[in-house]
N, C-alpha and C positions, 0 to 999 in steps of 0.2 A: 465183367470186372470193372468198376468205375474207377476212373484213373483220377487222382487227386489234381486239382485246378491248381495251374501256375499263380502266383501272385502276378499282377499288373505290374509293367514298368513304371517308375516313379523318374525317371530320365528319359527325354525326348529330345531330339535334333530334327525339325524339320526345314527344308528349303523351300520357301515358296516362290514360283515363277510370275512377275507380274508384265504386262505388256501396256504400254501408254496408248491410250486411246488417241486415234489421228494420226496425224504425221508428225507430230512434234516431238522434239528432242527432249528426254528428260534431264533436267538442271542437276548439279552437284546434290547428293543426297544427305542429308544432315543426320546424326544420331536421333535427335528430338523427332524428325520426320517417320524415322522407322518404328521407332516406341510408339508414335502416335497411331500408326497402321496396326499394330498388335491390339491395344487397347481398346480401339475402334471394333476389330474383329470380336475381340471377348466381349465388350458390350452388348454386340449383336445377339448374344445368345444369352449372355450372365450380366446384365448392368450392375449388381452388385459385387462380384468378383472382379469387373473391371475398375472399380472406383479402389478397391481393397489394393490390386497391383499399382494403382497410380499413387497411393501414399507415399511419402518419403520415410521409408524406413530402411535400416541395413539388412542385408540378406535377403533382398528381393528374389522370388525365386522364378524368375526367368531372365533370358539374355536376347538382346537382339542387334543384329547388325546387316548392312548392306555389303553383300561380299563383293569383292573385289572382281571386275571382268578379267576373263584370262588375257595375257598380251597380246595375244594373236587376233582378239576382237578389235575391232572399231566401233567408235561412239557414233550416233547420229539417230536418225529417226528409226523408230520401230524395234530399237535393240531391247530385248527382255532385260530385265532386272531382275537378280535373285536376292531375295532376302532369307536371311537366317533367324530361326527362332528355337532356343531350347527351353525346354520347361523343365524344372527342377523341383516339383512336389507333386504328389499323387493329387488327382482331382482337376489339374488344369488341361490336360489333353482333350478331354470329352467336350467341353466348351469351345474350345478353338476348331477343332473339327469338326462340329456342328455350325459353326459359322461359316467355315469354307466350303461346306458342302451345300448351305443355302445362297451361294453366291449368284447362281445362276437366275433367283428370283429378285436381285436386289441390283441397285445402281452401282455404277462402278466404284470400286475404293480408291482412296486418294491418299497419294504419298506425296505430301507437302501440296504444290499447287495442281499437281498431274493427275487426272482421272487414269486410274489403271484398271485393266481387266486381269482377271486369275487365270494361270496357265496352268502348268503342271505344280502339284506338289510332291515332293520327296521325302520318305521318311524312315526308309530302311536302309542299314548299313550296303547293301547292294546297289542301291539305286544313285547313291549320290556320295560324293567324298565327305561331305559335313553332313550327313544325315545319319541317323542311327536312333536306338534304344535300347536302355538297360535298366537295372536297379542298382542302388547303391550298395546292396549286399552284395551283388555279382561283380562290381568293381573292386570291391575290397578281395573278394573270395577269388579272384582270378588275376590278381597280381604275378608279373614273372620276374624271375631275378635277373639282374643285367649290373654291368659295371660301369655302362654310363647309358645316357639317354638324350635325345634329340628334340628339341621342341620347337614347331614351327608357329610363328606370331603372324597372321595372316591379315589382320587389321590393326591400325596403332594402337601400341599395350604401352601405359603407364601405370606405374606402382605408387601408390601414396605412402608417403615417408614422414608422417605428421606434419606441422604447420610451422610458417613463418610467425616470428612475432605479432606481426599483423593480421593473422588469421589465415592467410593465404594457404593453402596446401603444397605440400612440397610432393614434388612428382619425380620419381626415378625414372629416367629414360634409359637405363642400363639394365640387363636382364641378369642382375647378380643372383646367386642362390637364394640368398636371405630374401631379397626384395621377390622373387617369382614364388618360391615354395612356400615363403612365409605367408603372402597373399593367399595363395590356393589354400592352406592349410585353414587360416582363418573363414574362408569361405565354405570349404568342406564340412567344418565344425559350426558354422552357422546353421545348415543346411541337412547334414546326414542324419539318421536315425540317432539316438542317444548311444546305443549300442555299439555305434560303428566311429564314435568320436576319435581323433588321435591325439596324442600326447605332444601338446603343442612345444614344451622342453625338447623332447625327441626330435621334433621336426628342425628345432633352431640347433640343435647340436650337431643335426645331419647337415645342415644347410653350412656349418662352420666347417663341415670335412669335405665339402664339394667344392670342386673348381670349374670354372668353364675352360673347356678344352678346346674349343673351336667356335667360330661364329661367322654370319655373313649377316649384317644388320644395316639399316638406315633407319632415319627418320621420317616418318608420314604423317599425316592429318586428316581426321576425320572433319567433314566441313560442317561449318556452325558460325555463331557469334559469340564467343570468338571460336576459332579452329580447336580440335582436341588433338594435341600432339603426342606421338608415342612412337615406340622403336615397331619395326616390320622387319620380319626376316626368319633367321632361325639360328638355334645356339645349342650347342651341346654342351653336357654337365659329365664329368667325371665323378663318379658317386664314392659314397664313404665304402671301406671294408666291411664296417659291422653290418650284420645281415638285417637288424631291425631298422636301423637306420635307412638303409638303402631300400628295405620294401616300402616305407612310408614314403619316401620321395617318388618311386614308381608307382604307388597308388596315386599319389597327385597329378602325376604326368597323365597317368590315364585319364582321371577325372578331370582334367582341363578341358578335354573336348566338349563337356558338357557345360560345366562351370564359368569357363572364361578365366582371363586372369587380370589383375590390377581392378583400377578405376573404370566407371561408365562403362562397365559390360552390357547396360540397358539400355546404352545409346550409343552402340557401334563399335567400343574398344574391345580389345582383349580376345579376340576369338583367336583358338589356340588348339594344337593336336599334338600327339607324341609321333614321331615319324620315325623310320628306319634310314635307308639310305640316302646320302645327299641328293641324289637324282630324283627323290620323291618331292623334292621342294623347290630344288634351284630353280625349275619352269616358272614358280609363282612368286620368285622374289620381287619382280618388280611389277606385280601384278596390283598393289593396292595406290 
């Protein structure tokens, strides 16, 4: 009996380990440098796709970030760098993996001015806390009910809230329910299959019925010119009593692991995941 073929995942989270060549220490890593690394990798196997990903359009189907080192690690020469990449569209995983597998025959990758050699690549949930794969349909089908949800913001996160009269973006540096879940709803609806789109009005009403119950937050920066500021830490939300509203927010909390939250997720910001007990995140709060 032939078993039916399972659909391929359309959501991937990879953690790529890089080692600096020689004995030099790695300077602060900007979001633009991490994005450049991903685009160069894709270019090596599919130049046309790399050009498409580089285009300035809303709803880009990837995120990148330099994961903050653990607090117990010290900086210095030879320290590995972990870059996280999420792929949010079918067809992106193959070109990236082909490029990674071919690195043994290529010159060193560059992260800004530093030549880097490829180390480990983690891509399964068991291999690394920030790695995994799934499908949009599975995220929607596997939502679990609950009265509250806790989100960890691992890299600086900021939410766009319109613009000032001079055209500058207004950025929210507090994880209010409307800012966080509203941002995730827009991103989900940009990228998910049409049959899985969420009712934006339902999500907005759910946000109005949600309150921040507890948090531990500070402001951090992603290096750059200028630096990208955002909140880092964790925040717990008491969810609405309405089951449909609660389910929509829980779905978005699960999807945040891949989609990210807020602005410049393609340049290092907004790495986020749903977590359980506080002890899962307290050790990481000061890591960014």
